[in-house]
C-alpha positions as CSV (number, residue, x, y, z in Angstrom):
1,M,17.7,11.0,-36.5
2,K,15.3,12.2,-34.0
3,V,14.8,9.5,-31.5
4,K,11.3,8.8,-30.0
5,V,11.4,7.8,-26.4
6,I,8.9,5.0,-25.5
7,L,6.6,5.0,-22.5
8,A,7.3,2.0,-20.4
9,L,6.1,1.1,-17.0
10,V,4.3,3.7,-14.9
11,S,3.6,2.8,-11.3
12,L,3.4,-0.8,-10.4
13,A,1.5,-2.0,-7.3
14,V,3.6,-2.8,-4.3
15,V,4.3,-6.5,-3.9
16,T,3.2,-7.5,-0.4
17,A,4.2,-10.6,1.5
18,F,0.8,-11.7,2.7
19,A,-2.6,-12.2,1.2
20,A,-5.3,-9.7,2.3
21,S,-7.6,-10.8,5.0
22,A,-11.3,-9.9,5.4
23,S,-11.9,-6.2,5.6
24,G,-12.0,-4.9,9.1
25,S,-11.4,-8.2,10.9
26,L,-8.7,-10.3,12.5
27,T,-9.1,-13.7,11.1
28,A,-6.4,-15.8,13.0
29,G,-5.2,-13.4,15.7
30,P,-1.7,-12.6,16.7
31,P,0.9,-15.4,16.5
32,K,2.6,-16.8,19.6
33,T,5.6,-18.2,17.8
34,T,6.9,-18.2,14.3
35,H,9.6,-20.5,13.0
36,F,12.4,-19.3,10.7
37,S,15.5,-20.9,9.3
38,W,17.6,-19.2,12.0
39,G,15.3,-20.2,14.9
40,T,12.0,-19.3,16.6
41,F,10.5,-15.8,17.1
42,T,8.2,-15.4,20.1
43,L,5.9,-12.3,20.0
44,S,5.9,-10.1,23.0
45,S,2.7,-10.7,25.1
46,R,2.5,-7.0,25.5
47,I,2.1,-6.5,21.7
48,A,-0.2,-9.5,21.3
49,D,-2.6,-8.1,24.0
50,K,-2.7,-4.8,22.2
51,V,-3.6,-6.5,18.9
52,K,-6.4,-8.5,20.5
53,A,-7.8,-5.4,22.2
54,K,-7.4,-3.5,19.0
55,Q,-5.4,-0.8,20.8
56,A,-3.4,1.6,18.7
57,L,0.0,0.1,17.6
58,N,3.2,2.0,17.2
59,F,5.2,1.3,14.0
60,D,8.5,3.1,13.8
61,L,10.8,3.2,10.9
62,S,14.5,4.2,11.4
63,Y,16.1,6.0,8.5
64,Q,19.7,7.0,8.2
65,I,19.3,10.7,7.6
66,L,16.3,12.8,8.5
67,N,17.7,16.0,7.3
68,E,17.9,14.7,3.7
69,P,15.4,16.3,1.3
70,G,13.1,13.9,-0.4
71,A,13.3,10.4,1.0
72,P,12.1,11.1,4.6
73,A,9.0,12.9,3.3
74,Q,8.3,10.1,0.9
75,L,8.7,7.4,3.6
76,R,6.4,9.3,5.9
77,A,3.8,9.5,3.2
78,G,4.0,5.8,2.5
79,M,3.7,4.9,6.2
80,K,0.5,7.0,6.4
81,Q,-0.9,5.3,3.3
82,G,-0.1,1.9,4.8
83,A,-1.8,2.8,8.1
84,A,-4.9,3.9,6.3
85,Q,-5.0,0.6,4.4
86,V,-4.6,-1.4,7.6
87,Q,-7.4,0.5,9.3
88,K,-9.7,-0.3,6.4
89,E,-8.5,-3.9,5.9
90,L,-8.0,-5.1,9.5
91,G,-9.6,-2.5,11.7
92,L,-6.3,-1.8,13.4
93,K,-5.1,1.7,14.2
94,I,-1.4,2.2,13.4
95,N,0.6,5.2,14.7
96,T,3.5,5.8,12.4
97,D,6.8,7.6,13.1
98,L,10.0,8.0,11.1
99,I,12.9,8.1,13.5
100,G,16.7,8.4,13.0
101,P,19.6,10.8,13.3
102,P,19.7,14.2,11.6
103,N,22.7,13.1,9.5
104,T,24.1,9.6,8.7
105,D,25.4,8.2,12.0
106,P,24.9,4.4,12.3
107,P,25.9,4.2,16.0
108,A,23.4,7.0,16.9
109,Q,20.7,5.3,14.7
110,I,21.3,1.9,16.5
111,A,21.4,3.5,20.0
112,Q,18.0,5.2,19.3
113,I,16.4,1.9,18.2
114,N,17.7,0.2,21.4
115,E,16.4,3.0,23.5
116,F,12.9,2.9,21.9
117,V,12.7,-0.9,22.1
118,G,13.9,-0.9,25.8
119,A,11.2,1.6,26.6
120,K,8.6,-0.5,24.9
121,K,7.7,2.3,22.5
122,I,7.8,0.1,19.4
123,D,5.2,-2.6,18.5
124,C,6.8,-3.2,15.1
125,G,10.1,-1.8,13.9
126,G,11.5,-1.0,10.5
127,V,15.1,0.0,9.7
128,E,17.1,1.1,6.8
129,P,20.5,-0.5,7.6
130,V,22.9,1.9,5.8
131,T,25.7,-0.5,6.7
132,P,24.0,-3.9,6.7
133,G,26.5,-5.8,8.9
134,A,26.5,-3.1,11.6
135,F,22.8,-3.5,12.2
136,V,22.7,-7.3,12.6
137,S,23.0,-7.1,16.4
138,V,20.3,-4.5,16.9
139,I,17.9,-6.3,14.6
140,N,18.5,-9.6,16.4
141,K,18.2,-8.0,19.8
142,T,14.9,-6.4,18.8
143,M,13.6,-9.7,17.6
144,D,14.8,-11.4,20.8
145,A,12.7,-8.8,22.7
146,G,9.6,-10.1,20.9
147,V,9.3,-7.0,18.6
148,P,8.9,-7.8,14.9
149,M,11.7,-6.2,12.9
150,M,11.7,-5.6,9.1
151,T,14.2,-3.9,6.8
152,V,13.2,-1.1,4.3
153,N,15.1,0.2,1.3
154,T,18.4,-1.6,2.2
155,D,18.6,-5.0,3.6
156,S,20.6,-6.9,6.3
157,P,20.2,-10.4,5.0
158,S,22.5,-12.0,7.5
159,S,20.3,-10.7,10.4
160,H,17.1,-12.2,11.8
161,R,14.9,-9.6,10.2
162,M,11.5,-10.8,9.1
163,T,10.9,-9.3,5.7
164,Y,12.9,-7.0,3.4
165,N,10.6,-4.3,1.9
166,G,12.3,-2.5,-1.0
167,A,13.7,-2.6,-4.5
168,D,15.1,-5.8,-5.8
169,D,18.8,-5.0,-6.2
170,Y,20.0,-8.5,-5.6
171,D,22.9,-9.8,-7.7
172,S,21.1,-11.2,-10.7
173,G,22.1,-14.7,-11.6
174,A,21.4,-16.0,-15.1
175,N,18.3,-17.8,-14.0
176,Y,17.1,-15.2,-11.5
177,A,13.4,-15.1,-12.1
178,S,12.3,-11.9,-10.2
179,P,10.5,-9.7,-12.8
180,S,11.3,-6.6,-10.6
181,Q,15.1,-7.0,-10.4
182,M,16.1,-3.4,-10.9
183,G,18.9,-4.1,-13.4
184,K,16.8,-6.4,-15.6
185,V,13.9,-3.9,-15.6
186,A,16.4,-1.3,-16.9
187,G,17.7,-3.7,-19.4
188,R,14.3,-4.6,-20.8
189,F,13.5,-0.8,-21.0
190,T,16.8,-0.3,-22.9
191,V,16.1,-3.1,-25.4
192,A,12.5,-2.0,-26.0
193,W,13.7,1.6,-26.6
194,A,16.3,0.5,-29.1
195,K,14.0,-1.8,-31.0
196,A,11.2,0.8,-31.1
197,N,13.5,3.4,-32.5
198,K,15.3,0.9,-34.9
199,I,18.7,1.4,-33.2
200,D,21.0,-1.6,-33.5
201,L,23.3,-1.6,-30.4
202,N,25.5,-4.2,-31.9
203,G,28.9,-2.6,-32.5
204,K,28.0,0.5,-30.5
205,T,29.8,1.3,-27.2
206,A,28.1,1.7,-23.8
207,A,29.6,2.6,-20.4
208,L,28.8,1.6,-16.9
209,I,28.7,4.5,-14.4
210,S,28.2,4.2,-10.7
211,G,28.3,6.3,-7.6
212,D,29.9,3.4,-5.7
213,T,31.0,0.2,-7.5
214,T,31.6,-1.5,-4.2
215,A,27.9,-1.4,-3.2
216,S,26.1,-4.8,-3.7
217,W,22.9,-3.0,-4.9
218,A,24.9,-1.1,-7.6
219,Q,26.6,-4.3,-8.8
220,G,23.2,-6.1,-8.9
221,R,21.7,-3.4,-11.1
222,M,24.7,-3.3,-13.4
223,K,24.8,-7.1,-13.7
224,G,21.1,-7.4,-14.4
225,W,21.3,-4.6,-17.1
226,M,24.3,-6.2,-18.8
227,Q,22.7,-9.7,-18.9
228,T,19.5,-8.4,-20.4
229,V,21.0,-6.0,-23.0
230,K,23.8,-8.3,-24.1
231,A,21.4,-11.1,-24.6
232,A,19.6,-9.0,-27.2
233,Y,22.7,-7.3,-28.5
234,P,25.7,-9.6,-28.0
235,Q,28.1,-7.4,-29.9
236,L,27.5,-4.3,-27.8
237,K,30.8,-3.1,-26.4
238,V,30.8,-2.1,-22.8
239,I,33.4,0.0,-21.0
240,G,33.7,-1.2,-17.4
241,T,32.4,-4.2,-15.4
242,T,30.2,-4.5,-12.4
243,T,33.2,-4.0,-10.2
244,T,35.3,-1.6,-12.3
245,A,32.6,0.8,-13.6
246,F,33.6,4.4,-13.7
247,T,32.9,5.8,-10.2
248,T,31.7,9.3,-9.5
249,G,30.7,9.5,-5.9
250,Y,27.4,11.2,-5.0
251,V,28.2,15.0,-4.9
252,P,26.5,16.6,-8.0
253,A,29.5,18.9,-8.7
254,D,31.9,16.0,-8.5
255,I,29.7,13.8,-10.7
256,Y,29.5,16.6,-13.3
257,N,33.3,17.3,-13.4
258,K,34.2,13.6,-13.5
259,M,31.7,12.8,-16.2
260,S,32.8,15.8,-18.2
261,S,36.3,14.4,-18.3
262,F,35.1,10.9,-19.0
263,M,32.9,11.9,-21.9
264,T,35.7,13.9,-23.4
265,G,38.1,10.9,-23.1
266,H,35.5,8.5,-24.5
267,P,33.9,10.1,-27.5
268,Q,32.9,6.6,-28.9
269,V,30.4,6.0,-26.1
270,S,26.8,6.5,-27.2
271,L,24.9,4.9,-24.3
272,Y,25.5,5.5,-20.6
273,F,24.0,3.2,-18.0
274,S,24.0,4.8,-14.5
275,S,23.4,2.6,-11.5
276,D,22.0,5.5,-9.5
277,W,22.0,9.3,-9.7
278,E,24.6,10.1,-12.3
279,A,22.2,10.3,-15.3
280,A,21.2,13.8,-14.0
281,E,24.6,15.2,-14.7
282,I,25.2,13.1,-17.8
283,G,21.9,14.5,-19.3
284,Q,23.1,18.0,-18.6
285,L,26.4,17.4,-20.4
286,I,24.5,15.8,-23.3
287,G,22.5,19.0,-23.7
288,Q,25.5,21.4,-23.3
289,R,27.5,19.5,-25.8
290,H,24.7,19.4,-28.3
291,L,24.6,15.5,-28.3
292,K,20.9,15.1,-27.9
293,G,19.7,12.3,-30.2
294,K,23.3,11.1,-30.5
295,V,24.3,10.1,-27.0
296,F,21.8,8.6,-24.5
297,T,21.6,7.8,-20.8
298,L,19.4,5.9,-18.4
299,G,19.6,5.9,-14.6
300,Y,17.8,5.7,-11.3
301,N,16.0,7.9,-8.8
302,I,14.2,11.2,-9.3
303,D,14.7,14.8,-8.2
304,G,14.3,18.3,-9.7
305,T,17.3,18.0,-11.9
306,I,16.2,14.7,-13.4
307,V,12.7,16.0,-14.0
308,N,14.2,18.9,-15.9
309,D,16.4,16.5,-17.9
310,L,13.3,14.4,-18.7
311,K,11.3,17.5,-19.8
312,Q,14.1,18.4,-22.3
313,G,14.5,14.8,-23.5
314,L,18.1,14.6,-22.4
315,I,17.7,11.3,-20.6
316,L,15.8,8.2,-21.8
317,G,14.3,7.6,-18.4
318,T,14.8,7.0,-14.7
319,L,13.8,4.1,-12.5
320,D,12.2,5.4,-9.4
321,Q,12.5,2.9,-6.5
322,R,9.4,4.5,-4.8
323,Y,10.4,5.1,-1.1
324,D,6.7,5.7,-0.4
325,L,5.6,2.2,-1.6
326,Q,8.5,0.6,0.3
327,A,7.4,2.2,3.6
328,K,3.8,1.3,2.9
329,S,4.8,-2.3,2.3
330,F,6.5,-2.4,5.7
331,I,3.4,-1.1,7.5
332,V,1.0,-3.4,5.7
333,N,3.2,-6.5,6.0
334,C,3.8,-6.1,9.7
335,A,0.2,-5.4,10.5
336,R,-1.0,-8.5,8.6
337,Y,1.6,-10.6,10.5
338,L,0.4,-9.3,13.9
339,A,-3.2,-9.7,13.0
340,N,-3.1,-13.1,11.4
341,G,0.2,-14.8,12.0
342,G,1.7,-17.0,9.3
343,T,5.3,-17.1,8.2
344,P,6.3,-13.8,6.6
345,A,7.9,-14.0,3.2
346,A,11.6,-13.1,3.3
347,Y,11.3,-10.6,0.6
348,S,8.6,-8.1,-0.4
349,F,10.0,-6.5,-3.5
350,V,8.6,-3.1,-4.7
351,P,8.7,-2.8,-8.5
352,P,10.0,0.5,-9.7
353,S,8.1,3.2,-11.6
354,I,9.8,4.3,-14.8
355,W,9.5,8.0,-15.7
356,T,10.2,9.1,-19.2
357,P,9.8,12.4,-21.2
358,K,6.4,11.2,-22.1
359,N,5.0,10.5,-18.6
360,V,7.1,12.9,-16.5
361,D,4.0,15.0,-15.8
362,Q,2.6,12.0,-13.9
363,A,5.7,11.9,-11.7
364,I,5.4,15.6,-11.0
365,A,1.8,15.2,-10.0
366,L,2.6,12.3,-7.7
367,Y,5.4,14.0,-5.9
368,K,3.6,17.4,-5.6
369,S,1.1,15.5,-3.4
370,I,4.0,14.8,-1.0
371,P,5.2,18.0,0.6
372,G,9.0,18.0,0.9
373,S,9.4,15.2,-1.6
374,G,12.4,17.0,-3.3
375,V,10.8,16.7,-6.7
376,T,9.8,19.9,-8.4
377,G,7.9,20.5,-11.6
């Protein structure tokens, strides 16, 4: 049977943590103090004076690896989009900069943040804490210095950061209501696809695949997907759990070799759910083994390989966490806080875009507008 792949979500608007204020105006002015569950934040008078005088503000986002293709370019583009929105909405000029080490090096990343804050180069800081616990001290120290600090893409929830701007990868409880929880979004997509194509998943076998089963975000995605799909198809058999899913690592050649062995050893699997990048190689193997229309896969993220898989119909879809919208959310949320005060929401979730064989051209057009995005047509 030739399977028709449905078109689900395209790009959803970024969920921001503050209501928009009047265009081109500061309505309440910068806050002096803000109370949180962990204590009181006092804004630096230096920053408050710059806001009142409408002087250019410096917003820096620290990312773990600047030499990586794709994400850095997407983050920079989103920061610029956010700055343009703030200029129009609040009349504030925001200078944006993506900082960080060339390659993943948490101590170097932390040292750079400390250096910039100490030199008073940052008026609002963002950070992608690659190891959440290791960044608690630098985030708290920055806040103690009167500089607002937010997390982007990954969170450090035990720190004193203001707002997390990124995908909702939180461990999904049965009553977790967030409509953008990444696993549940994938689960709803899977159920809709199965029903649209009259595929009864009861009695079929699926497998959970992850680059790192120890990662909380991966576990949150797998749990949300399982809850949603099993609610619709309770007799679906699943190989692996949120903590024992088959693990591939992140090197494409390793993923390919490990998945080749796994697929050979598990011929009964007809549906693979990948918590991150693995769908790219699974799709390639589906094509090479002439299993298109018989074995299916769904995953996350987007790059040139995934685009080619989508064009050939080798994967059902991919959930793109939209680095650009995450960075934009950080810029807009921090600017609104500095302009008008209020208590920032703890979370500003960015819903994913879902790219499928039917709307892959829209993804290509989007990323072609971002030089260095890592996505090719």
